[in-house]
VEXDREN-2710 file (C-alpha; in Angstrom, 1 decimal):
% VEXDREN-2710
k/r/px/py/pz
1/ALA/27.3/45.6/-47.6
2/ARG/26.5/46.8/-44.1
3/ASP/23.2/44.9/-44.1
4/SER/24.9/41.7/-45.2
5/ARG/27.5/42.0/-42.5
6/GLY/24.8/42.6/-39.9
7/ARG/22.8/39.5/-41.0
8/ARG/26.0/37.4/-41.0
9/TRP/26.9/38.6/-37.5
10/ALA/23.4/37.8/-36.2
11/THR/23.5/34.3/-37.8
12/THR/26.9/33.6/-36.3
13/PHE/25.9/34.8/-32.8
14/ALA/22.7/32.7/-32.9
15/ALA/24.7/29.7/-33.9
16/ALA/27.2/30.3/-31.1
17/MET/24.6/30.4/-28.3
18/ILE/23.3/27.3/-26.5
19/PRO/19.9/26.4/-27.9
20/PRO/17.2/25.0/-25.6
21/ALA/16.2/21.4/-25.5
22/ASP/15.6/19.9/-29.0
23/SER/12.0/19.4/-30.0
24/LEU/10.1/17.7/-32.8
25/LEU/8.2/21.0/-33.3
26/LYS/9.9/23.1/-35.9
27/TYR/10.9/26.6/-34.8
28/ASP/12.4/29.7/-36.5
29/THR/15.8/31.1/-35.7
30/PRO/16.1/32.5/-32.2
31/VAL/15.8/36.2/-31.8
32/LEU/17.6/38.2/-29.1
33/VAL/15.3/40.5/-27.0
34/SER/17.0/43.3/-25.0
35/ARG/16.4/43.3/-21.3
36/ASN/19.1/45.8/-20.2
37/THR/16.6/48.3/-18.7
38/GLU/16.5/46.6/-15.3
39/LYS/20.3/46.0/-14.9
40/ARG/21.7/48.9/-16.8
41/SER/24.5/50.8/-15.1
42/PRO/24.3/54.6/-14.9
43/LYS/27.1/55.0/-17.4
44/ALA/25.6/52.6/-20.0
45/ARG/24.8/53.9/-23.4
46/PRO/21.2/54.4/-24.3
47/LEU/19.6/52.2/-26.9
48/LYS/20.3/53.4/-30.4
49/VAL/17.2/54.6/-32.3
50/SER/16.8/55.9/-35.8
51/PRO/18.0/59.6/-36.1
52/GLN/15.2/62.2/-36.2
53/GLN/15.2/65.8/-37.1
54/PRO/15.6/68.1/-34.0
55/GLY/12.3/69.7/-33.2
56/PRO/11.7/73.2/-32.0
57/SER/12.5/73.9/-28.4
58/GLY/9.2/75.5/-27.7
59/PRO/6.0/73.7/-26.6
60/VAL/4.6/73.9/-30.1
61/PRO/4.0/70.3/-31.3
62/GLN/5.2/69.0/-34.6
63/PRO/2.7/68.8/-37.4
64/PRO/1.4/65.2/-38.0
65/LYS/2.9/63.3/-40.8
66/THR/0.8/62.7/-43.8
67/LYS/-0.3/59.1/-44.2
68/VAL/0.7/57.5/-47.4
69/PRO/-1.9/55.2/-48.8
70/SER/-0.7/51.7/-49.1
71/THR/-2.0/48.2/-49.6
72/SER/-1.5/47.3/-45.9
73/CYS/-5.2/47.4/-45.2
74/VAL/-5.6/44.1/-47.0
75/PRO/-5.0/41.3/-44.5
76/ASP/-1.8/39.4/-45.2
77/PRO/-2.5/35.6/-45.2
78/THR/1.0/34.8/-44.1
79/LYS/0.9/37.3/-41.2
80/GLN/-2.6/36.0/-40.2
81/ALA/-1.2/32.4/-40.2
82/GLU/1.7/33.5/-38.1
83/GLU/-0.6/35.1/-35.5
84/ILE/-2.8/32.0/-35.4
85/LEU/0.3/29.8/-35.0
86/ASN/1.6/32.0/-32.1
87/ALA/-1.8/31.8/-30.5
88/ILE/-2.0/28.0/-30.9
89/LEU/1.7/27.3/-30.2
90/PRO/3.2/30.2/-28.1
91/PRO/6.9/31.0/-28.7
92/ARG/9.4/29.6/-26.3
93/GLU/11.6/31.9/-24.3
94/TRP/14.8/31.4/-22.2
95/VAL/17.4/33.6/-20.5
96/GLU/21.1/33.2/-21.2
97/ASP/23.7/35.6/-19.7
98/THR/21.0/38.0/-18.5
99/GLN/19.7/38.2/-22.1
100/LEU/16.3/37.0/-23.2
101/TRP/15.9/34.9/-26.3
102/ILE/12.7/34.2/-28.0
103/GLN/12.0/31.6/-30.7
104/GLN/8.7/31.5/-32.6
105/VAL/7.1/28.5/-34.3
106/SER/8.1/28.2/-38.0
107/SER/5.5/29.2/-40.5
108/THR/7.2/27.4/-43.4
109/PRO/4.8/25.0/-45.1
110/SER/5.8/21.4/-44.9
111/THR/6.2/18.8/-47.6
112/ARG/5.8/15.1/-47.8
113/MET/9.5/14.6/-47.1
114/ASP/9.1/16.7/-43.9
115/VAL/6.4/14.4/-42.7
116/VAL/8.6/11.3/-43.4
117/HIS/11.5/13.0/-41.6
118/LEU/9.2/13.8/-38.6
119/GLN/8.3/10.1/-38.4
120/GLU/11.9/9.1/-38.5
121/GLN/12.9/11.6/-35.9
122/LEU/10.0/10.4/-33.6
123/ASP/11.2/6.8/-33.9
124/LEU/14.8/7.8/-33.3
125/LYS/14.0/9.8/-30.2
126/LEU/11.8/7.1/-28.8
127/GLN/14.8/4.7/-29.2
128/GLN/17.4/7.1/-27.9
129/ARG/15.5/8.1/-24.8
130/GLN/14.5/4.5/-24.1
131/ALA/10.8/5.2/-24.0
132/ARG/8.6/2.3/-22.9
133/GLU/6.3/0.8/-25.5
134/THR/3.5/0.0/-23.1
135/GLY/2.2/1.4/-19.8
136/ILE/2.6/4.9/-18.4
137/CYS/5.7/6.6/-19.8
138/PRO/6.3/10.4/-19.5
139/VAL/9.0/10.3/-22.2
140/ARG/6.8/8.7/-24.7
141/ARG/3.9/11.1/-23.9
142/GLU/6.2/14.1/-24.3
143/LEU/7.5/13.0/-27.7
144/TYR/4.1/12.2/-29.0
145/SER/2.8/15.6/-27.7
146/GLN/5.6/17.3/-29.7
147/CYS/4.8/15.3/-32.8
148/PHE/1.1/16.2/-32.5
149/ASP/2.0/19.9/-32.1
150/GLU/4.1/19.7/-35.2
151/LEU/1.2/18.1/-37.1
152/ILE/-1.0/20.9/-35.8
153/ARG/1.5/23.5/-37.1
154/GLU/1.7/21.9/-40.5
155/VAL/-2.1/21.7/-40.8
156/THR/-2.7/25.2/-39.5
157/ILE/-0.4/26.7/-42.2
158/ASN/-2.6/25.1/-44.9
159/CYS/-6.0/25.5/-43.2
160/ALA/-6.4/27.6/-40.1
161/GLU/-9.8/26.2/-39.3
162/ARG/-8.6/22.6/-39.4
163/GLY/-5.7/23.6/-37.1
164/LEU/-8.1/25.2/-34.6
165/LEU/-10.1/22.0/-34.6
166/LEU/-7.0/19.9/-33.9
167/LEU/-6.2/22.4/-31.2
168/ARG/-9.5/21.6/-29.5
169/VAL/-8.8/17.9/-29.8
170/ARG/-5.3/18.4/-28.3
171/ASP/-6.7/20.4/-25.4
172/GLU/-9.4/17.8/-24.7
173/ILE/-6.8/15.0/-24.7
174/ARG/-4.7/17.0/-22.3
175/MET/-7.6/17.7/-20.0
176/THR/-8.6/14.0/-20.0
177/ILE/-5.0/13.0/-19.2
178/ALA/-4.8/15.7/-16.4
179/ALA/-8.0/14.3/-14.9
180/TYR/-6.7/10.8/-15.0
181/GLN/-3.4/12.0/-13.5
182/THR/-5.3/13.8/-10.7
183/LEU/-7.3/10.6/-10.1
184/TYR/-4.2/8.5/-10.1
185/GLU/-2.4/10.8/-7.6
186/SER/-5.4/10.9/-5.3
187/SER/-5.7/7.1/-5.4
188/VAL/-2.0/6.8/-4.7
189/ALA/-2.3/9.2/-1.7
190/PHE/-5.4/7.2/-0.5
191/GLY/-3.4/4.0/-0.9
192/MET/-0.5/5.5/1.1
193/ARG/-2.8/6.6/3.9
194/LYS/-4.3/3.2/4.0
195/ALA/-0.9/1.6/4.0
196/LEU/0.2/3.9/6.9
197/GLN/-3.0/3.0/8.8
198/ALA/-2.4/-0.7/8.1
199/GLU/1.2/-0.3/9.3
200/GLN/0.0/1.4/12.4
201/GLY/-2.7/-1.2/12.9
202/LYS/-0.1/-3.9/12.2
203/SER/2.2/-2.6/15.0
204/ASP/-0.8/-2.5/17.4
205/MET/-1.8/-6.0/16.4
206/GLU/1.8/-7.3/16.8
207/ARG/1.9/-5.8/20.3
208/LYS/-1.5/-7.3/21.1
209/ILE/-0.3/-10.7/19.7
210/ALA/2.8/-10.6/21.9
211/GLU/0.7/-9.9/24.9
212/LEU/-1.7/-12.7/24.1
213/GLU/1.2/-15.1/23.5
214/THR/2.6/-14.2/26.9
215/GLU/-0.8/-14.7/28.5
216/LYS/-1.1/-18.0/26.6
217/ARG/2.3/-19.2/27.9
218/ASP/1.2/-18.3/31.5
219/LEU/-2.1/-20.2/31.1
220/GLU/-0.2/-23.2/29.6
221/ARG/2.1/-23.2/32.6
222/GLN/-0.8/-23.0/35.0
223/VAL/-2.5/-25.8/33.1
224/ASN/0.6/-28.0/33.3
225/GLU/0.8/-27.3/37.0
226/GLN/-2.8/-28.2/37.5
227/LYS/-2.3/-31.3/35.4
228/ALA/0.6/-32.4/37.5
229/LYS/-1.4/-31.8/40.7
230/CYS/-4.3/-33.7/39.3
231/GLU/-2.1/-36.6/38.3
232/ALA/-0.6/-36.6/41.8
233/VAL/-4.0/-36.6/43.4
234/GLU/-5.2/-39.3/41.1
235/LYS/-2.2/-41.4/41.9
236/ARG/-2.6/-40.9/45.7
237/GLU/-6.3/-41.6/45.6
238/SER/-5.7/-44.7/43.5
239/GLU/-3.2/-46.0/46.0
240/ARG/-5.6/-45.2/48.8
241/ARG/-8.4/-46.9/47.0
242/GLN/-6.3/-50.0/46.4
243/VAL/-5.4/-50.1/50.1
244/GLU/-9.0/-49.6/51.1
245/GLU/-10.2/-52.3/48.7
246/LYS/-7.6/-54.7/50.0
247/LYS/-8.6/-53.9/53.5
248/HIS/-12.3/-54.3/52.7
249/ASN/-11.7/-57.6/50.8
250/GLU/-9.8/-58.9/53.8
251/GLU/-12.6/-57.9/56.1
252/ILE/-15.2/-59.4/53.8
253/GLN/-13.3/-62.7/53.7
254/PHE/-12.9/-62.6/57.5
255/LEU/-16.6/-62.0/57.9
256/LYS/-17.4/-64.8/55.5
257/ARG/-15.3/-67.2/57.4
258/THR/-16.8/-66.0/60.7
259/ASN/-20.3/-66.4/59.3
260/GLN/-19.5/-69.9/58.1
261/GLN/-18.2/-70.8/61.5
262/LEU/-21.3/-69.4/63.1
263/LYS/-23.5/-71.4/60.9
264/VAL/-21.6/-74.6/61.8
265/VAL/-21.9/-73.7/65.5
266/ASN/-25.5/-73.0/65.1
267/VAL/-26.1/-76.4/63.6
268/GLN/-24.3/-78.1/66.5
269/ALA/-25.9/-76.0/69.3
270/PRO/-28.7/-77.6/71.4
271/GLY/-32.2/-76.5/70.4
272/GLU/-32.6/-76.2/66.7
273/GLY/-33.4/-72.8/65.7
274/LEU/-32.3/-71.3/69.0
275/PRO/-29.1/-69.3/69.3
276/HIS/-26.2/-70.5/71.3
277/PRO/-26.4/-69.1/74.9
278/CYS/-22.8/-68.1/74.8
279/LEU/-23.2/-66.1/71.5
280/PRO/-24.9/-62.8/71.2
281/THR/-28.0/-62.4/69.0
282/PRO/-26.9/-61.8/65.4
283/LEU/-27.8/-58.5/63.8
284/SER/-30.1/-58.5/60.8
285/HIS/-29.2/-56.1/58.1
286/ALA/-30.9/-55.9/54.7
287/GLY/-32.4/-59.4/55.0
288/GLN/-29.0/-61.0/55.7
289/THR/-27.7/-62.3/59.0
290/LEU/-24.4/-60.7/60.0
291/SER/-22.3/-61.3/63.1
292/SER/-21.0/-58.3/64.9
293/PHE/-18.4/-59.9/67.1
294/SER/-15.1/-61.5/66.6
295/TYR/-14.8/-64.8/68.6
296/ARG/-11.3/-66.2/68.3
297/GLY/-11.4/-68.8/71.0
298/PRO/-11.9/-72.5/70.5
299/LEU/-15.4/-73.6/70.2
300/ASN/-15.1/-76.5/72.7
301/THR/-14.3/-74.1/75.6
302/CYS/-18.0/-73.1/75.8
303/PRO/-19.7/-74.7/78.8
304/HIS/-22.9/-75.3/76.8
305/ALA/-21.1/-77.2/74.1
306/LEU/-22.1/-80.9/73.8
307/PRO/-19.4/-83.5/74.4
308/ARG/-18.1/-84.8/71.1
309/SER/-18.2/-88.4/70.4
310/LYS/-15.1/-90.3/69.7
311/GLY/-16.1/-90.7/66.1
312/SER/-16.9/-87.1/65.6
END
């Protein structure tokens, strides 16, 4: 009766405690582990141990107990499977109210219905935790890892060698994922460094672009000023050229008229081919005869001029 009350109390206390996070891996009932040695008060009671016969007060040691032969030398397959399970899937521990709880992996063999239930639980948890179907998803990876550990547990109970082989496969997959994760993190860090360098270079380039734009505006202003000056000079020179051309044209016309008058005078002068005695000798320039004087008086005032006839 005392044993039944103790088992019932342990079951009730284990049910009343807060269990850790739920997992697809099947565990046994949590077991309380005492840790009162570190925080025990001086007046605390010592741990209860099984009563023993009081030994003699002298230094004489007690005689050793005789060993009773038993069948414990034969290895127990169940115990061996539990040891392998604990090596493959270590028990999980947590502290609650300064008390350490430990929970080992279940060594109960699984049936076909357990596998079907495991699949249903996997699909349900994927849906409840909103795991992504594609891409990198930590939630999906965690749930599939728990499912794979449960499959390793079920296989190890039936065949330890097959379970150890699956353990190697699991460790290889985890190592590969860890390598890819390290590579991803290093690439992300490299990308961040490049982004920071690009951002810094971008600010430098923006500052340089602003300086170049300011210089460009100054140069454009200088170009506009020089264009305005050039247009003013061209306009002034064009006006001056027009004035000079007009003056030169007038002078040319005057020289042409003078030359024509001189030709007429030369024809009417005495002595054909001789120059008029009242006119200077014309200058010859580039094969052409040019007059270098301006005679504005009437031609009949010259004393050497012949008297005109009445009909002329």
